[in-house]
C-alpha positions in Angstrom: 26.6 -6.3 -11.6 23.7 -4.8 -12.6 21.1 -6.6 -10.4 21.3 -4.6 -7.5 22.1 -1.4 -9.0 18.5 -1.7 -11.2 16.8 -2.7 -8.0 18.2 0.3 -6.0 17.0 2.5 -8.6 13.7 1.0 -9.0 12.9 1.0 -5.2 13.4 4.8 -5.6 11.1 5.5 -8.7 8.4 3.1 -7.1 8.4 4.7 -3.8 7.5 7.8 -5.5 5.0 6.2 -7.7 3.3 4.8 -4.5 3.8 8.0 -2.6 1.9 9.7 -5.3 -1.0 7.1 -6.0 -1.8 6.6 -2.3 -1.9 10.6 -1.5 -5.4 11.5 -1.7 -6.3 10.7 1.9 -3.6 12.7 3.3 -4.4 15.8 0.8 -8.0 15.5 1.8 -7.0 15.9 5.2 -4.7 18.8 4.6 -7.6 20.5 2.6 -9.9 20.2 5.6 -7.2 21.3 8.1 -6.9 24.6 5.5 -10.7 24.9 5.2 -11.7 24.7 8.7 -9.3 26.4 11.0 -11.8 25.4 14.0 -11.2 21.5 13.9 -7.3 21.8 12.7 -6.0 20.4 16.2 -8.3 17.7 15.9 -7.1 16.9 12.1 -3.5 17.3 13.1 -3.6 14.7 15.5 -5.2 12.4 12.8 -2.6 13.4 9.8 0.7 13.0 11.6 0.1 9.2 12.2 -1.5 8.9 8.8 1.2 10.6 7.5 4.0 8.4 9.1 1.9 5.4 8.0 2.1 6.8 4.3 5.6 7.0 4.4 6.2 3.5 5.7 3.5 2.0 3.3 4.9 3.9 0.3 8.5 2.4 1.3 7.0 -1.2 1.8 4.7 -1.1 -1.5 8.0 -0.1 -3.1 10.2 -2.8 -1.8 7.5 -5.3 -2.3 6.8 -4.6 -5.9 10.7 -4.1 -6.7 11.0 -7.6 -5.3 8.7 -9.0 -7.5 9.9 -7.3 -10.4 13.6 -8.1 -10.1 14.0 -11.3 -8.0 10.9 -12.9 -9.4 11.1 -11.6 -12.9 7.4 -10.3 -13.2 6.0 -7.6 -15.2 4.7 -4.2 -13.3 1.2 -5.1 -13.4 1.7 -8.8 -12.2 4.0 -7.5 -9.6 1.5 -5.1 -8.5 -1.0 -7.9 -8.2 1.2 -9.8 -6.2 2.4 -6.5 -4.0 -1.6 -6.3 -3.2 -1.8 -9.9 -2.6 0.9 -9.7 0.2 -0.6 -6.7 1.7 -3.9 -8.4 2.2 -2.0 -11.4 3.6 -0.5 -9.1 6.1 -3.4 -6.8 6.9 -5.5 -10.4 7.7 -3.4 -10.4 10.8 -4.4 -7.5 12.2 -6.0 -8.1 15.6 -9.6 -6.1 15.3 -9.6 -5.5 11.4 -8.1 -9.0 10.3 -11.1 -10.3 9.3 -12.0 -7.9 6.9 -8.9 -9.2 4.6 -9.6 -12.8 4.9 -11.0 -14.7 2.2 -14.8 -15.6 2.2 -15.0 -19.1 1.9 -18.8 -19.4 2.2 -19.5 -17.4 -1.0 -16.7 -19.0 -3.2 -17.9 -21.0 -6.0 -15.6 -23.6 -7.6 -15.9 -24.1 -11.1 -15.4 -28.0 -10.5 -19.0 -28.0 -9.3 -20.6 -26.5 -12.3 
């Protein structure tokens, strides 16, 4: 009975948490738009898609973190770590930028060789 209710409110709390934590790039664009009115249209074209991605990204991060906390019974910082691992895995499948998020196997040093 409490499991779905707790997850529902946890998702809302985590959405606002991730919304605040990931806000500096968009706040920088708002500041640039207000400070330099000559480039305001160009910044608006960048800020609108970024704001939509910011909303969706905060929602996805909240859902994933809540899943790790409620369904997998992990503590907050461990859930955040696993959320970032999930995010890195998803970003590795991007067509042009995915190679930036794949693990570097050449520089990996195993402890078994030492």
